[in-house]
C-alpha positions in Angstrom: 2.4 -20.8 20.1 0.5 -17.8 21.0 2.2 -14.4 21.2 1.9 -11.5 23.6 -1.5 -9.7 22.3 -2.8 -13.2 22.6 -2.0 -14.2 25.4 -3.7 -10.3 26.4 -6.8 -11.5 24.7 -7.8 -14.0 27.3 -8.8 -11.0 29.4 -12.1 -11.0 27.6 -13.9 -13.7 30.0 -17.0 -13.5 27.3 -16.4 -15.5 23.8 -17.0 -13.7 20.4 -20.0 -15.5 19.8 -21.3 -15.0 22.7 -21.8 -10.9 22.4 -23.4 -10.7 19.5 -26.9 -9.8 18.9 -28.4 -12.0 15.9 -31.8 -11.8 14.2 -33.6 -15.1 13.5 -32.1 -15.8 11.4 -28.7 -16.5 12.1 -26.4 -18.2 15.4 -23.2 -17.4 16.3 -21.7 -20.0 18.0 -17.6 -20.7 18.7 -15.0 -21.4 16.1 -14.1 -25.2 15.8 -10.4 -25.1 14.5 -10.0 -27.0 11.4 -13.1 -28.6 10.8 -14.8 -25.0 10.4 -12.0 -24.3 7.2 -13.5 -26.0 4.4 -16.8 -23.9 5.4 -14.5 -20.6 6.0 -12.6 -20.3 3.1 -16.0 -20.9 0.8 -17.7 -17.8 2.6 -13.7 -15.9 2.2 -14.5 -17.2 -1.6 -17.4 -15.8 -2.2 -16.8 -12.8 -0.9 -14.0 -12.2 -2.6 -15.4 -12.6 -5.9 -18.6 -10.7 -4.7 -16.5 -7.6 -4.2 -14.2 -8.7 -7.7 -10.7 -9.8 -6.0 -10.4 -12.7 -7.5 -7.2 -13.9 -5.6 -8.5 -17.2 -4.5 -8.1 -18.4 -0.7 -7.4 -22.5 -0.4 -8.2 -25.0 2.8 -4.0 -25.2 2.7 -4.1 -21.5 2.7 -6.4 -20.9 5.7 -4.7 -23.9 7.9 -1.8 -22.4 7.6 -3.5 -18.8 8.7 -4.6 -20.1 11.5 -1.8 -22.4 12.8 -0.1 -19.5 13.2 -2.2 -16.1 14.3 -0.3 -13.9 17.1 -2.3 -11.0 19.2 -5.8 -13.2 18.9 -6.8 -16.4 20.7 -9.1 -19.0 18.3 -10.5 -20.2 21.8 -12.6 -16.7 22.7 -12.0 -14.5 20.2 -13.2 -16.3 16.7 -17.0 -16.7 15.7 -18.7 -18.8 13.3 -21.9 -17.6 11.8 -24.3 -20.0 10.8 -28.4 -19.5 8.2 -30.8 -21.5 10.5 -30.5 -24.8 8.5 -26.7 -24.7 9.6 -25.3 -23.5 6.4 -22.3 -21.1 7.6 -22.5 -17.8 6.3 -20.3 -15.7 7.5 -17.0 -16.1 10.4 -15.4 -13.5 12.5 -12.0 -13.1 13.4 -10.9 -10.5 16.2 -7.1 -9.3 16.5 -5.0 -6.1 18.3 -2.1 -5.3 17.1 0.8 -2.7 18.9 1.4 -0.3 15.5 5.8 1.8 16.2 3.7 5.0 16.7 2.1 3.6 19.9 -1.4 3.5 18.9 -2.8 0.1 19.6 -5.4 -0.8 16.6 -8.2 -4.0 17.8 -9.4 -5.4 14.6 -12.6 -6.8 13.1 -12.3 -9.0 10.3 -15.8 -10.1 9.3 -16.3 -11.3 5.9 -20.0 -13.0 4.7 -20.9 -14.4 1.7 -23.1 -12.5 -0.8 -26.5 -13.8 -0.3 -26.2 -12.9 3.2 -24.5 -9.4 3.3 -26.7 -6.8 4.6 -26.3 -4.1 6.9 -28.1 -5.7 9.7 -25.8 -8.5 10.0 -22.4 -6.3 9.6 -23.5 -4.0 12.0 -24.3 -6.3 14.7 -21.0 -8.3 13.7 -19.0 -5.4 14.7 -20.8 -4.2 17.4 -20.0 -7.3 18.8 -16.4 -6.6 18.0 -16.0 -3.3 19.1 -17.5 -4.5 22.9 -15.2 -7.7 22.8 -11.9 -5.9 22.3 -12.8 -2.2 24.5 -10.6 -3.7 27.2 -8.0 -3.9 25.5 -7.9 -1.0 24.8 -7.7 -0.6 28.1 -4.5 0.7 29.2 -3.4 2.7 26.3 -4.1 6.1 24.8 -4.7 5.8 21.5 -5.9 2.6 20.4 -8.5 2.5 17.7 -11.1 -0.5 16.0 -9.9 -0.8 12.8 -11.5 -2.8 10.0 -11.3 -3.5 5.7 -14.0 -2.7 3.2 -13.6 -2.2 -0.3 -14.7 1.1 -1.7 -16.0 2.1 -5.7 -12.5 5.0 -5.2 -11.5 8.0 -4.0 -14.0 10.2 -5.8 -17.1 7.4 -5.4 -19.6 7.2 -3.0 -19.1 4.6 -0.4 -21.2 1.9 -1.0 -21.7 -1.2 0.9 -20.0 -2.4 4.2 -17.6 0.9 3.7 -21.0 2.7 3.8 -22.1 1.0 7.1 -18.9 1.6 8.7 -19.0 5.5 7.8 -22.2 5.5 9.1 -20.6 3.7 12.8 -18.2 6.4 12.5 -15.7 4.8 10.6 -13.3 6.8 8.4 -11.2 6.1 5.6 -7.3 6.0 7.5 -5.2 4.3 4.0 -6.0 3.4 0.7 -4.9 0.2 -1.0 -5.6 -0.9 -4.3 -5.9 -4.4 -6.1 -3.2 -3.9 -9.7 -3.4 -6.5 -12.8 -1.5 -6.3 -15.7 -3.4 -8.1 -18.4 -0.4 -9.9 -20.3 3.1 -10.7 -20.1 4.1 -8.4 -23.5 6.5 -5.7 -24.0 8.4 -6.2 -20.4 10.7 -3.4 -20.9 14.3 -3.9 -20.2 15.6 -2.6 -16.8 19.1 -3.0 -15.3 20.1 -3.1 -11.7 22.4 0.3 -10.5 26.4 -0.7 -10.6 27.4 -3.2 -7.4 24.2 -4.6 -7.3 23.6 -8.2 -8.9 20.7 -10.6 -8.3 21.6 -14.6 -7.7 19.9 -17.8 -7.0 18.5 -17.8 -3.9 19.3 -20.7 -1.3 18.0 -22.2 1.7 19.5 -20.9 4.3 19.0 -17.4 3.3 14.9 -17.7 3.2 14.2 -17.0 7.0 16.6 -13.5 6.6 15.2 -12.3 3.3 11.8 -12.5 4.5 12.9 -10.4 7.6 14.9 -7.9 5.2 11.4 -7.6 4.1 9.7 -6.7 7.9 12.9 -3.9 8.2 11.9 -2.1 4.4 8.7 -1.8 6.0 10.2 0.2 9.4 7.9 3.7 9.9 5.0 3.0 7.8 2.0 3.5 9.4 1.1 0.2 10.4 5.0 -1.3 10.9 4.9 -3.6 13.7 8.1 -5.3 15.0 7.7 -9.3 13.7 7.8 -12.1 16.0 9.4 -15.6 15.0 6.1 -17.0 14.4 5.2 -14.0 11.9 8.3 -15.5 9.9 7.1 -18.9 10.4 3.5 -18.2 9.1 5.5 -17.4 6.0 8.2 -19.8 5.6 4.9 -23.0 5.9 3.0 -21.1 3.3 1.9 -23.2 0.9 3.0 -21.6 -2.6 6.2 -20.9 -1.2 8.6 -21.1 -4.2 12.0 -19.2 -4.1 12.8 -19.8 -7.1 10.9 -17.4 -8.1 11.8 -14.5 -6.2 14.2 -11.6 -7.8 16.1 -10.6 -4.5 19.1 -8.3 -5.6 22.1 -7.4 -2.8 24.7 -5.6 -2.6 27.2 -7.6 -1.2 25.8 -9.3 1.8 23.0 -7.0 1.8 19.8 -7.2 0.5 18.9 -3.7 -1.2 15.4 -5.1 -2.7 12.7 -8.2 -3.2 10.1 -9.4 -5.0 8.9 -12.4 -3.9 6.4 -13.6 -6.9 4.3 -16.9 -6.1 1.7 -19.5 -8.3 -1.6 -20.1 -6.9 -2.2 -23.7 -9.6 -5.7 -24.0 -7.6 -6.9 -20.4 -8.6 -5.8 -20.6 -11.5 -7.7 -23.6 -12.3 -10.6 -22.8 -10.9 -10.5 -18.8 -12.6 -9.6 -20.2 -15.8 -6.8 -17.9 -15.7 -3.1 -18.3 -16.2 -1.9 -15.7 -13.7 0.8 -15.1 -11.4 1.4 -12.8 -8.9 4.3 -10.3 -8.2 4.0 -10.0 -4.8 5.9 -8.7 -1.2 7.8 -6.2 -2.7 10.4 -4.0 -1.0 13.6 -1.9 -1.2 16.0 -1.6 1.4 15.6 2.3 2.8 19.7 3.4 1.5 17.9 1.8 -1.5 15.5 3.5 -2.5 14.8 5.6 -5.5 17.5 3.7 -8.4 15.2 1.2 -10.0 15.3 -1.5 -8.1 12.1 -2.3 -7.3 11.4 -1.5 -11.1 13.5 -4.2 -12.7 13.1 -6.8 -10.6 10.0 -6.5 -10.8 10.5 -6.6 -15.2 12.9 -9.6 -14.2 9.5 -11.1 -12.4 7.5 -11.3 -15.1 9.7 -12.8 -17.4 9.9 -16.2 -14.6 7.0 -15.7 -14.6 6.2 -16.3 -18.3 8.8 -18.8 -18.5 7.1 -20.7 -16.4 3.6 -20.6 -18.8 2.0 -18.2 -17.3 -0.3 -15.5 -18.8 -0.8 -12.4 -16.5 -0.2 -11.1 -13.5 -1.2 -9.3 -10.2 -0.4 -7.4 -7.0 -2.2 -5.5 -4.3 -0.1 -1.8 -3.3 -0.5 1.2 -1.0 -1.8 3.5 -3.1 -0.3 6.6 -1.2 3.2 4.8 -0.6 5.5 7.9 -0.3 8.0 5.7 -2.5 5.4 6.5 -5.5 4.8 2.1 -6.2 1.3 2.8 -7.7 2.4 5.2 -10.0 5.6 2.7 -10.7 3.4 -0.7 -11.0 1.7 1.5 -13.4 4.1 2.5 -15.7 4.8 -1.2 -15.3 1.5 -1.9 -17.7 -0.5 -3.3 -14.4 -3.9 -1.9 -14.5 -6.4 -1.3 -11.1 -8.7 -3.9 -11.0 -10.3 -2.2 -7.2 -9.8 -0.4 -4.5 -9.9 -1.2 -0.6 -9.9 0.9 2.1 -8.7 0.3 5.8 -11.2 2.3 8.3 -10.3 3.3 11.8 -12.2 4.9 14.7 -10.7 6.0 17.9 -11.9 3.4 20.9 -13.9 5.5 23.1 -12.5 5.3 27.2 
């Protein structure tokens, strides 16, 4: 079942692919569903490797993600770009999300194979996405386009997609970073506050824990109300392993969590033994008491016990709780920056 945003998306009667004005080397066509996922996965994997983001997508992950899309109509809002020989070289998915702040973000996501990553193709895809999404902004006062790019750093000039977005009038709005702990040695010993404990996760607690994670970010810049489809998608994630999770409780209240996972396919392909200490949150009434740092240290030990030799995570570098500083104090090292770019929709 699609969410309200997907029903809104059907207002656009012209397919996204039909809006793309490409040079003769490329053609755009509608998305064909799961048969397209192997080629799309290859594009996304090559793109991430190019920008030094080694987290590897899999066909199974894409199958799950696209089975639980919200605010996007797969029959109208996804285009696949092919080269003259029929090779899939890029794809574009547009969607919208209504933020708690009242802003409607119209989002374009367009990974491209490195051999075809060039400004003319990127520009054509983004322009088509903007045109396709413009009707979605007609009934709101505060609407903006949103796109993503990797960036050399806040003090460095923008390159590739970041530079091309800036040339189109986009501005960097939020900065994030990918961090890696290159080893699992010398993990610090930390303690939870009195009255807080970690318990093994039971199957009946999993959905509630996920809902509490969403709630912990209420008030953040990109918060929106979760839908049942959001949680169902998380529950269907292939690498979901609650036995890895470290969940802190104060009585019946979840006060902090780190939901680690391991991607065996990535480890085999990349030649390392990495676990991800992701989905980190602390209940707003329990922040600044050392809970996140303690759970993260416990998670690193758990990964080491499972045979991993390194860990990775992503973080909002402007997190008001100082998450970036916490993670680097625990031995994580900066790998690269990624940026949310936005531009107001002209009415």
